[in-house]
N, C-alpha and C positions, 0 to 999 in steps of 0.2 A: 053607097061609095061617093065620094065627094063629088062635088058639080065641076064644072069646066072652071067656074072662075076661083073656086078653092085649090084647083090642080095646077093653077099658074097657065089656064090653056091648053096644058098637054095630058094629053090622058093617060101614058106612061106614068107620070107623076101619081095621078090617082090610084092608079093601080098598086104601085109602091108600097104608097101610104095604106092603103086596106091590106096589103101585106104585113107590112110592120104591123099594124092594128090586130090582125090577128094572131100574129107570134107573141104579142105583149100579152094579151088574153091566157096562150097558150103557157106563157113563163107563170102567170101569177096562178092557173091552176098546177103547176108542176112547184113551185116554191112558196108555200104559204106563211113563210116569215117574213117580217118588214125590216130585217138587217140586210147588211151588205154580203154576209154569209149564206149559204153557201153560194158558191158561183154556178151560173148555168153552164152546160155541157151538150155538145152536138146532139149527144144521145138523147136529149130532153126534147128534141123537135123530131117531127117528119121529115123529108126528103126536102131540105130548103132549096136545093137546084132546081129540083121539077116544080115546087110551087113558086119560085122565082119565075122560072120559064112559062108556067101558066100565066102568070101574072102578066109579064112585059113582052112575053111572042118569044119562039125559037130563036128568031134570028138577031137578038140580042143575047140572045144567053147561049150560044153557039161556040163550042172549043175553038172552032178554026176562024171565028169573028174578026173581022178588020178592026184594026187601032181606033178607026172611025168609031165602028158600033161599040166596042168596049169602052170608050169614051165618053160616049151617048148614054150607055148602061152606067156608069159611075155619076154622071150628072144627075140621070132620071133618079137614081138611089139616094145621093147626097141630098137634093132639093128635099125629097119626101121625108128624109131621116131630120133634116134640120127643121123643117116644119112641126114635125112630131115632137121634135126637143124643146123649142120653143113655146110650142102649146103646154109643155110638162112642166117647166120652171116657172112660166109665168103665172100658174095656176097653184103650185104645189110647193110650199117651202121646205128647204130641206129637211128641217126637225121634223118633221110630220112624216107617220109611219108610209103614206100613200108616196112619196120618193123613190120607195124601193122601184117604180116603174121606168126612173133613169136607170138605176142601176141595172135591171133586164133590159134595156135597151143598149147600154154599152155593152153588156155581156152578148148580146145578139149581135151587135157590130164586131165585136171580137170574132166570133165564128164566122161570119159573112168574110170579113176579111182574110182571114188564114185560108178560106176557100176559093180566095180571088174573087170573088163576087160584089165586091164593093173597093173602093181607095183604100187601100193601107192605113193612112193617115188620119182618116175618117174620126175615128175614134178619139184621137189626140186632140184634133180640131174642135172638138164637141168641149173636150175635157177643159182645155185654154178659155173656150168662152165661158163655162159654168166656172172656173177659177176666177175670171173676172167680173162675175156678177156677185160673187157671194163674201162673206166678210170673210176675217182671217178664223174665226170659229167653223164656217161652213168651210173654209178650204181644207181644214183638218179633216173634217169628213169625206172630202173629195180624195184627201191623200190617203187615208185609210183604204179605200177602194182602188187605188194605184197599186198601194202596197201590197195589196192580197192578192192581187194581179198580174204583178210586175212579172211573172216568170214566162206567163204564159201569152202575155201581150206583147212580148218582146223577142219571143221565140222565133218568129217569122216574119219575112220583110223587114228586117230593121233597118235597111238601110233607107227605106222610103218613110221610116219614122222617128228616125233618129234627131233630123232637123228640128221638127215640132216639139219633140220632147226635150229637147236642150234649150229652145226658146220660153217652153211654159214653164220650164224650172226657174230657170233665168229670171224670168218676169215676174214670179213667185217670189222669188229671194230680195228682187228689188223693193217689193211690199214689205217684207219683214224685214223687222229689228232685230239686230245680232244680238242684241242686248236684252231688249222685251221679249224676243221668242228664240231664244239658243236652241233650244231641245226641238221647234219646229224646223228652223234652219237645218239642223242636223239630220233630220231625218230626209230632208230634200236632196243633201249633198249624198247621204247613203243611197238614196234612191237612184241618185245618177252614177254614183260608183259602181252599183252591181249591175246596171244597164248597161252601161258604154264598155264596151272592151279595154283590157289591162292599158295597150299601148293607145288608147286613143288621145289625140291632142285637143279634143274640146275643152278641157279644163285645166288645160297645162300654163296659161299665164303666160305665152310667151313674149309679149311685149313687157313684162316686168312691171306691169301695173300695179299701184299700192292705194289702199282702201283710205284713200285721203280723205273721204268725208267723216271717217272715226275721229272726231274733234273732242278733245276732253277741256271742257270747260271748269274754271276754277276760280277764285276770289284774287284778282291780280292787284287789288288796292292794298295798302298796308293798315294794318289795324288801327283801332281807335287809340288816340293820344294816350288815352290811361294805360291802356297794353302796351304801346310803344315804349312807354318810362320803365316797363319790367324788361325790357330785351336786352340780353347781353351784346348780341351782335346787329347791326344795321342791316336790314334787308337789301339794300343798294351795295352794302359790299359785297367783295368778291370774297368769296369761301376759301378757307385756308385747309391746304391738304392735310389730313391725318387728325383735323381738330372739329371735334363734333359741333353742330350748331344748332341753337335754341328749335325747338320746333316751329316758334313762329317766323324765325329768320331762314330757316331749312325749306317752309312751304313752298312758295313760290320756285324757288331753285327745283324743289322735288318736281313740283307736276309739270316744270317744263321741260322736262326730259321726256313727256310724252309725246311732244312736237317730233323729235329725233325717232322715238321708237314706231310712229305713225307712217314717218316722210323721212326714212334713212338717206335718201339721197341730197338732203340738205345739209348733211355732213361733208358735203364737197366743198361748201362754202369756208374758209378757213376761220373765220371769225365765230361763227355756227359752232365748228366743231370744237375751238378753243373754249367755248363756254360749255357746251355737253362733256367734256373732258372735266372741266370745274367742277361741275353739277353732280357728274357721279362721282367724283371724289368725294365731295361732300356726303353724297348720300350713304356712301360705303363707309365712310366714317362715322356718321351717326348710328348706322345700322350697328357696328362695332362696339358702341358704347352700351349698347342695350341688352341691359342682364336678361340671361336665358330665363325662360320659366323654372319654377323649383319641379323637381318632381312630382312632390304630392300634388300640389295645383294642376299640375299636366294630366295624372293620374284622374283627378275629378273632371278635369275636361272630359278626358276619354270616356270614362263611365256614362257622364252627361251627353255626350254625343251618340254613344251605342244606346241609350234608351230612346233618342230622339231616332234614331234609325229605324227602332225597332218599331215603334210607332207609326213611321211614313211607310212603313213595308205593309202596315197592314190597312192603309187608304186605300178603296176604291179608285180604279183607273180614272174614272169620270170626275172625281175629284181632283184629282191631279190636272186633267185636262183642265179643268174649269179654274183651278189655281194658276194656270201658266197663261191660261187666256186672259183673266182679269188682274193680275199681279202686277208689279212693277219690281224690275229685276235691272238697276242701272248698271252700267259698266264700273264706275268707281262713284264713292261717295268722297265728294271733294271740298266739303265744307273744313272751313279753318278749325271750327270748335272740334271737328271730328279727328283732325289731324294725328295728334298725340296718341290716339288710343289705335288709330290704323296700323302705323308704323311700330306700335308694341306687339303686334300681332304678328307671329313668325311664318305664317301662312300668307300673310300679306306682302312680308319681305321679300318670300321667296318667289311671290309671282313677281315682282318688280325687278328679281335679278335674273329671272329667266327671260323675261321681255329684253335686258340689258344684254344676255348670252347671245340672243339671237342677232342683236346688233354687230355684238363683239365679231362673231363669225363673219359677218356681212362685210365688216372693215376687214378681216384679215385677207379674205378674197380677193381684195386690192392690192396685196399684198406684192413685193416684187417674186417671191419664192411661188405664190399662187398663181402668179400670171405664168410663170416659166411653165408651170404644167399644163397650162393651156396651150402651150405653143404646139402641141401635137395635134391639138383639136385642126382638122382642114378647112372646115367653114363653120364657123362659130356664130352662135346667135348671139348677135352685136347688141341686142337691146338687153340682155341682160349680163353682160360679159364688162362693161365700161372700160372698153380698151384705152379710153383717155383719160381714164382717173387711176393713178398709181400712190400708193401709202407709203410716205418716207419712210426711213430707216428709224428716226425717233416715235414718231407716229407708230409703228408696228411694234416696237419694244414696249409703248405705254400699253397699247391695245393688248399684247401677249400677257404682260403683267397684271392688267386687269382684271383680263379673263380666268388667268390663275388666282387670284385675290377671291372673284366670285365664287368660283369652283369650291376652295378652301370653306368660304363661309356657307355654302349651302349643304358642305358635310355635316356640320354641326346641328347639335338640335335633335330632337327625337327623330328618329330613322333618317337621319341625314345622307350616311354613305348611300342607302337606298334610292332615297328620293334623288340626290345626284347623279347616279349610276342609270338613272331612268331618263332624266333628263338629257345625259352624254349618248345614251342609244338614240332619242329622238332626235336629237339635232347632228349626229352622223348619219342617220337614214335621210335627213333633209339636204344632207350636202350632196349625198348621191342624187336626189331628186334634181337638184340644181345643176348637177353637172350633166344629168341627162337632158334637161332644157338647153343649155348651152350646146350640147352637141347638137341641135335640132331634132331633139327627141327620134332618136333612131330605132329603130325594130328592135323590140324584146322579146318576139318569139324565135323560137327554135328552129334551125333551116330543116327544110325535109332531111329524114335520114336515105343515104344512099342505100339501093336496093342490096349489097353485098352486105352492107352492116347489119341490117335488118336479116336477113337469112342466118348471118352468125350468130346473133344476138338470141333468136329464136331457136335454133339448134342447141345452143348453151343452157337456154333455159328450160328446153325440154329434156336435156341429160338430169339438171336439177330436181327438176320434179318427177322423172322415173323413178319407178320403185326398183332399187338395187338388188340384184339377186343375193340370197345369202348362200355363205359359203356352208360345205357341208360339216365343216368342223371349224368353228368360230376359232383365232388368232388366239393362242395360249390356253384355249379350254383341252380338258379332259375327255378321251373318249370314252363313250358309255356301250360300246358295239357287244361288250361281254353279257351284258344283262337279257339280251335273248339270245344268246347260243350255248348260256350254262344253267347249271339249275339253280336254284333258290339258293341253296347255302353257299354253295361256291360263287355266285355272284356277288353275294351280301359280304363275304368274306373278302372279296376283292374290292368292296366298294367301302369295307371300311379300313383297307390299307393306309396306314399315318402317311404314306409319301403321297396320297392324294388329296390331304386337305394340310399337310403340316408345310411350313414357309421353307424354301428352296435355299441352300446355303448362298451365298453372296460369290463365291468362289464358282459356282455352276453357273449362275446367270454371268458372270465375267467371261468364262469360257463362250456362252451362248453368242456374246455380245462382238465378240473376237471372230468366230467363225461369220457371223453375218456381216462386219466391216469387211473380211475377205473377199464375201461375196458379191460385196457391194463394189469392191475395186477391180476386180476379177470377175466378171458375171459371165454365166454361161449363156443366157440370152435375158432380154429384154423384163420375161416373166420371171425369173428367179430373182433378178437384180430390185424387182418392185415387192416380190414378198419378204426377200432380204431386209430392205429399208422397214418395211412394216413391224419385220422380229424385232429389229433391232429397237425401234421404237417401244415396243411393248415389253423388251426385256430392259430396258433403259428405266421405263417408269416402274416396273417391279421392282428393279433394284433400289431406286432412289426409296419408295416407299418402304422397304426392307429397314435399308440403312436410316432413314430417321428416328427408328425405334431405340439405337444404341448410338449413331455416329452423326446425330445433326450437327453439333460443331462443325464438322470440315465439310459444312454445305458453303460457306463462306468462302473455303479456297476455290470453290468449282467455278472458272472462269467461262467455258466453255458448255452450251448446254448437249452439245453434243459428246464431250468429252469429260465423262464421270470418273476416270480411273482412280483420283483420292479417295474415292468411297470404299475401295478396294484393297488401300493400302492397308498393310498388318501396324497394329500400334501397340506397344508394350503395355502389358497390362499394371505394372507397376506406376507407370506413367497416369494411367487413365485413373488410379485410385488417388494419386496424388493430386490430380486436377478434381477430382470431387469431394476430396479434403478440404480443399483452400476455399468452398464456396463461392454462391454465384459473384460476389462483386468482386473477387481475385480473379476467376476466372475470364471474366469479361475483361479482365487487363493483360490475360495472358498472350504471351506473343506468339504466333504461328507464322513460321518463315516458309512463304510460298515464293519459288523461284529467285531467291535472295533479297525479296521484299518484306516488309515489316508490316503487319496488321495487328492495332491496337486499339481498343474501343474506350470510350469513356462512358462513366455511370450514366450521363444524362444523353441519348441518343436522339432527340428531338431534332429536326433539322435547324441549321444553322442560317443564321442571316447576319453578313458581314456588313459594314457600312465603312468602308476603308476612305478617310478624307482625302487621301492624297490621289487616290484614282478617281474619286468621283469628282474632285475639283479639276483634275486634270483634263477629263472627259468633256466637262462642262464649258471649261473655257476655250475648248478646242473645237473643230468642226466635225470629228470622229461622228458615226452613227452610231445605231445600235450594235452590242453585241458585247460578248465578256469582257472584264477588265482584268487587267493582269496586276499581281499586287499581291500583298500578305495571304489572301485566300488561295492564291494560285501556288504559293509556295508550301503551304499546310497540306494541300491536296498530293502536292509532288511528294513531298515526304512521308507520307501515310495513304499510299493508292488503294489500299485493299480495305480501309476505314472510311475514307471519305470519298465523296465523287462530287464534282460540279454541276449543276442541272442548267442543262444546256437550253438557252433561251430560243424562244420561236420570234424570228424576224421576218419581216417583208422584203428587204433587199437579197441582191445577188451574192452568191458566194465570192469570198475573196481568193485570192490566188495561196492555195494551200490549207484552204478550210473545206474541212469533209461535213458532210450534212449528217446531223444526229449526233455529233460529238462534239464541234465545237459551237454550234448554233443549229437549230433546225427550221430550214429554209422553207417559208410558204409564200403563196401569194396572198395579195391584199384579201381577196374574197374569203378565204379560207381561215384568214385570221379574224375577221370581221365577224364570221361565224362562232369561234372559240370565245372571241370578248362578249357577243351578245348572248352565248350560252352560257356565260358564269365559268366557263374552263380555265379562266386565267385568274391566278393570285393577283398579279400585278402586271400592268402595261403602261406604254406611253409613246407618245409620236403619234402620227395618223398615217394614212396613204402607203407609200414605198419606205416611211423611216417608222416605221410600227415597230415594237418589242414586246415582249409580254413574257411571263413566266407560268407554264403549264401545272394545273396539278397533276394532271396523272404522271408530269414528267417527275416532279417528287416523289410521288406516290410509287413508283415503277424504282428509284433507289432504294427506298425504304425495303420494298418488296426484295430487293436482293440483298437485304442484309447490311446496308451501307447507310451513312450519315449524310444527308443530302447537304451540300452547301451552296446559299443561295450570294451573290456577290451584286447588291443592289446600290443604287442610290438612295439619298434620304425618303424621297419620294416613293419610290417603289417599297422600300421598308414600312412607309407609312400604310401603303394600300395594303399589304398583307395582313398588317397588323388589325386593319378595319374590318379587314374579313375574316377576323378571329380564328385565323389559324395560328395553331400552336407551335409556338419554336423560339429558338434563344437568338436575341438581338444583339450584335455585338458593334461597339464602334470603336475603330483604331484610328488614335490620336494621329496628327501630321508631326515629323520629327521637327527639330529644332528649327528655327526660320533659316539660320544660314546654311544648316547643311541642306533642308528642303532646297534652297535657292539653288544652291551648288550642283545639287542632283537633278533639278529641272533645266539647268543649263547645259548640264551633259547630255540630257536628252535631246539636246538642238531646238528647246524650246526658246522662242525672241523674248525680248525684254517684258513687252507688252502681256502676252501669254502667262508669264511667271508671274505678274503681278496679279494680275487675274487668280492665277491658282493659289497662291498665298493669301490673297483675301477671301478665296472662297473656303480654305482650308480652316481658316482662323473662325469666320464664321459658324462653320460647321462644329467646331471644337468648344464654341461657347455655348450653342444650341445643347451639346450633350451633356455638357457641366450645368446646364440649369433644370435639369430635369427629368426623370423617371419614365423616359421613352427605352434607352437601352437596359438590359441586364446588366452588361460588362461594359468598361470604358477601358481601355486599353493601351499602353505604347505603343509605337511603329515599331514592327520586328515580327519574326516569329516565333521566337521564345517565348515573349510575353502573353503571344496569342495561344500559344499551348498550354500554358500554364491555367489559364481561363478556361480553355477548353477540355481538358483534362481534369479539372479540380473536380474533387468529390462531391463539392456541396455545390455544382451547378456555374460555378464563374464568381459566386459572389464574395469569397473569401478573397481568391485571387485580385478582385476588382478594388477591393478595399487596399490589400497590400500596393497596388499600383498607386493609389492615391497617398498612400504614407511614403512612397518610395522605397518600400521592403521588396526586394529582388530575389530574397531569398526565401522560397515557398516551398512547405510540405508538400503541398498536393500539386508537385509539378508531374509531367508526363514521364511514364514510366520507361526505364530504360531498354 
């Protein structure tokens, strides 16, 4: 036992030290490896409470001991533990196998703290001191231990531990460089995210501080005279919009953007904002001038990268850790000599533009429209709202246009649409995070369920899980009772009766359905009504199955799933023979009259995407929010309601007067819309928050399943998204009418002069784009008849579009009369 001097003059400390030494010896006999794993457990030791009580005395260890006695016990154990700990780390390097005694000591402290025999935070106090005494490589070893024990050491008494855990991790992060040690920094962050509750504010950065130490250094001096003579543009000259600069001229302008990326609040200064806009415009102009990589070259790079990845996967973990510890991984290589090579790399350009997108979102949060959305927050976090900063209308337009230009650029290149979609998802979730901070981080935990709701839910769950009692004779099945009551020959004859396996006549099912409907309308009691409803459903399904073998064409005339009378109607035999003789092509064009409406189908039944120049230009020049546009597409659907159906879009706004959910639009909340967007359920979408709109894949597929041709009335951007998603559809552009006629029409719609001019300009620009290129399958004049000619053309609209171009209005392949 240590002497009184070694024990600080306190006998209890010496006893506690002897207790720890005994447990460490016990640990060495149990755990014979020199590694961190496996962890020691309470079962590996004898009764620790009894042993510690024998060492310190029953007064200090009593369960009902006073707070003073408990504090005294904690202090004695802490003193002994610290002495033992300091002795171990002073004599044992962390790389040696003997350092396992420190890991064993930590495991023993974890067991003691869970049993409330020592201070719960003692383990992390020692870890904090150990990290301070180690190199970065040694800190990795310590963190290996923390990660392996995270669940156990944070399961109990977390409130007493959370402050020292947070302090320890933050102190370690201050020592690490995010450029030199990005992987280790990520491990520390993940450890904190997994340890602290989801709603904890410890890492929220409520004050909105930026990482101002992250400074990008570059060569601010102009190149040598010999190089300056070769420059086409002076580095001191202001960059011109949409004009690419020489790499030497762009170099200082490009790297100066990092200052705004690092400290976006500097953009509050008008002069700094003006230089930022000029610099970003010059950067975008230069990026656009860079030719994309050739496919073959890209393929070679992919193959080379795959080979490198395979080799990397074969490395051992220790080799990777040594490389991270001793290598140099800079943020950017800012040498002037390397700049031209860097900007020629697509991955580098994407990296820079993602930073620019983050700044664009920051600036848009200062727009008047964004400020209005924050008006509903009662007590906003003023540190991140910047209430005294409002973006002007001109600056807001510039930011919006620049954001759209960056997004269009990110969609280019190899897997561009996928990369852009990933970036949009991350930025969308980041905006939700910022909103949570602005609202002062309200609790994200669900409220406690009311007792009556819990009882009702449990009862319903019990009904769903309970085994249902089977009927004696399942619905629609034929009885087999006779098999036991008659002799074998008679029973076999009755079993072979054709009535048992032959399909019933449709007429018999029709009578059965009529009887069930009568019972449903005038039931004897609730039980007979339920049986009749089940019987009707069974007979309806059987009737459709039988009719599908010979009357499949009439299924298009079924408007209501509950009423299938059309499948029972008699059709003259001569008419059926005539339809069969006409062949598939003519049969598709045959007109079936249903309630006085015509149903005629084109040869090409792919979904149709119509971009109506007038409708799109009118909506873009007005303040109308998302919703279906009226135009020639609506006229086509109105004339052929049995053939075409409009695809209702999903919107997050509230229904207007007269709008019906599911008919005009699908009205959903913002959260549901975001789930659909992030789950790739939308063919196209636009807007954000309460003004989002999108077209669902399921809505299009549902119309196809009902035997109709879906019609999507979209703008140019929405049509582009549909094509980028690889959706097979027909893309038709409807030209605007003559300028004078369109101007008169717009004025008749009570549109003011400014909106009329904007609409005319937008429609003209869309027409010029449609003429230039290959995006649309067909381009038609304004009006229903030209659209009909293209839609019903036997060659998919190609000949119709050609006739429109030459002015030939008399087309052979027009819609059938």
